[in-house]
C-alpha positions in Angstrom: 4.5 -17.0 -16.5 3.7 -13.5 -15.3 5.6 -10.5 -16.6 8.0 -8.9 -14.2 7.1 -5.3 -13.5 9.9 -2.9 -12.8 8.6 -0.7 -10.0 10.3 2.6 -9.6 7.6 5.0 -8.3 4.5 4.5 -6.2 1.7 6.6 -4.9 0.6 5.3 -1.5 -1.3 6.3 1.6 0.9 5.8 4.7 -0.7 4.0 7.7 1.5 5.1 10.6 -0.8 3.4 13.1 0.2 0.1 11.5 3.8 0.5 12.7 3.2 -2.4 15.2 3.4 -4.6 12.1 6.9 -3.3 11.3 8.0 -4.3 14.7 6.5 -7.7 14.3 8.1 -8.2 10.9 11.5 -7.1 12.3 11.1 -9.6 15.2 10.7 -12.5 12.8 13.7 -11.4 10.7 11.6 -10.3 7.6 14.0 -8.5 5.2 11.1 -6.5 3.8 10.2 -4.9 7.1 12.2 -1.7 6.7 12.0 -1.2 3.0 8.8 1.0 3.0 6.5 2.0 5.9 3.1 0.4 6.2 0.8 1.8 3.5 -2.1 1.2 1.1 -0.8 1.4 -2.4 -2.9 3.6 -4.8 -0.9 3.2 -8.0 2.3 1.3 -8.7 4.2 1.8 -11.0 3.2 5.5 -11.1 4.6 8.4 -13.0 6.5 10.9 -10.9 4.2 13.7 -11.9 3.1 14.9 -8.4 1.2 18.0 -9.7 -1.1 15.9 -11.9 -1.6 13.3 -9.2 -2.6 16.1 -6.8 -5.2 17.3 -9.3 -6.6 13.8 -9.9 -7.0 13.3 -6.1 -8.3 16.8 -5.3 -11.9 15.6 -5.0 -11.0 13.2 -2.2 -10.7 14.2 1.4 -9.2 12.6 4.5 -11.1 9.7 6.0 -10.9 7.3 8.9 -10.0 3.7 8.2 -9.8 0.5 10.2 -7.9 -2.7 9.6 -9.7 -5.6 11.3 -9.6 -8.5 8.8 -7.0 -10.5 6.9 -6.8 -11.5 3.2 -4.3 -13.5 1.3 -2.5 -13.6 -2.0 0.0 -16.4 -2.8 2.7 -16.2 -0.1 1.3 -12.9 1.2 -0.8 -12.0 4.2 -2.5 -8.6 4.2 -4.9 -6.5 6.2 -8.1 -5.3 4.5 -9.1 -1.6 5.0 -12.7 -0.7 5.9 -13.9 1.2 4.1 -12.1 0.0 0.9 -14.2 2.0 -1.5 -12.3 5.3 -1.2 -9.0 3.6 -2.0 -10.5 1.9 -5.0 -12.0 5.2 -6.2 -8.6 7.0 -5.8 -6.8 4.3 -7.8 -9.5 4.5 -10.5 -9.1 8.3 -10.6 -5.3 8.0 -11.0 -5.6 5.3 -13.7 -8.1 7.6 -15.6 -5.5 10.4 -15.3 -2.5 8.2 -16.1 -3.9 5.5 -18.5 -0.5 4.3 -19.4 0.1 3.2 -15.8 -2.3 0.4 -14.8 -2.0 -0.8 -11.2 0.8 -3.3 -10.8 1.5 -3.1 -14.6 -1.9 -4.6 -15.3 -1.1 -8.0 -13.7 -4.4 -8.2 -11.7 -8.0 -7.9 -12.8 -9.3 -6.0 -9.8 -8.1 -3.4 -7.3 -7.6 -4.9 -3.9 -6.6 -2.2 -1.3 -4.4 -3.7 1.4 -1.5 -3.4 3.8 0.9 -6.2 3.4 1.9 -7.7 6.8 3.8 -10.9 6.0 5.3 -12.8 3.1 6.6 -16.3 2.8 5.6 -19.6 4.2 4.6 -18.9 7.8 1.4 -16.9 7.1 -0.8 -18.9 9.6 1.7 -18.1 12.4 1.9 -14.5 11.3 -1.9 -14.1 11.3 -2.2 -15.6 14.8 0.5 -13.3 16.1 -0.9 -10.1 14.5 -4.6 -10.8 15.2 -4.1 -9.8 18.8 -3.2 -6.2 17.7 -6.4 -5.8 15.7 -8.3 -3.8 14.9 -5.9 -1.0 13.9 -7.5 2.4 13.5 -5.9 5.0 11.3 -6.7 8.0 9.2 -6.0 8.3 5.5 -4.9 11.9 5.4 -2.1 12.2 2.8 -0.6 10.6 -0.2 3.1 10.0 -0.6 5.1 9.5 -3.7 7.8 6.9 -3.0 10.7 6.2 -5.3 12.7 3.0 -5.4 16.4 3.6 -5.0 19.5 1.5 -4.3 18.0 -2.0 -4.9 14.9 -2.5 -2.8 15.0 0.6 -0.7 12.3 3.2 -1.1 12.5 6.9 -0.2 9.7 9.5 0.1 9.9 12.1 -2.6 6.7 14.1 -2.0 3.7 14.1 0.2 0.4 16.0 -0.2 -2.7 16.2 2.0 -6.1 14.7 1.0 
């Protein structure tokens, strides 16, 4: 049985152009739809030390990203970013800076950048419905520090430009 990781703080790159996914998730009654905006997670759980995170990510600049293909974890459908390498490099830089904070509490062997688009049992139907909106083009231009508050709600605590 996997350990349960208490997630209180996350560093993520928002993907506002993926908001079409939030509308779709609301339409199917997904309770996760409004908890946090579409994003690619860089480090979760993360320390709330924004200044040190800014320094760790200083070498990285903004870049264009597209989401055209799907991937799956158990009970989770996600969009794969292209390119994925900058997200992996940023996560690795953060882990080097905060070695006591491995991604997802160390539950996974590799870093898989993604935007979660559906969870549950109806992943095939979700993929069919969402595929018509692809590819989604976006720009990774900033990093946001989100904090979990009041149950499963997340609030933005800080944002800084890449």
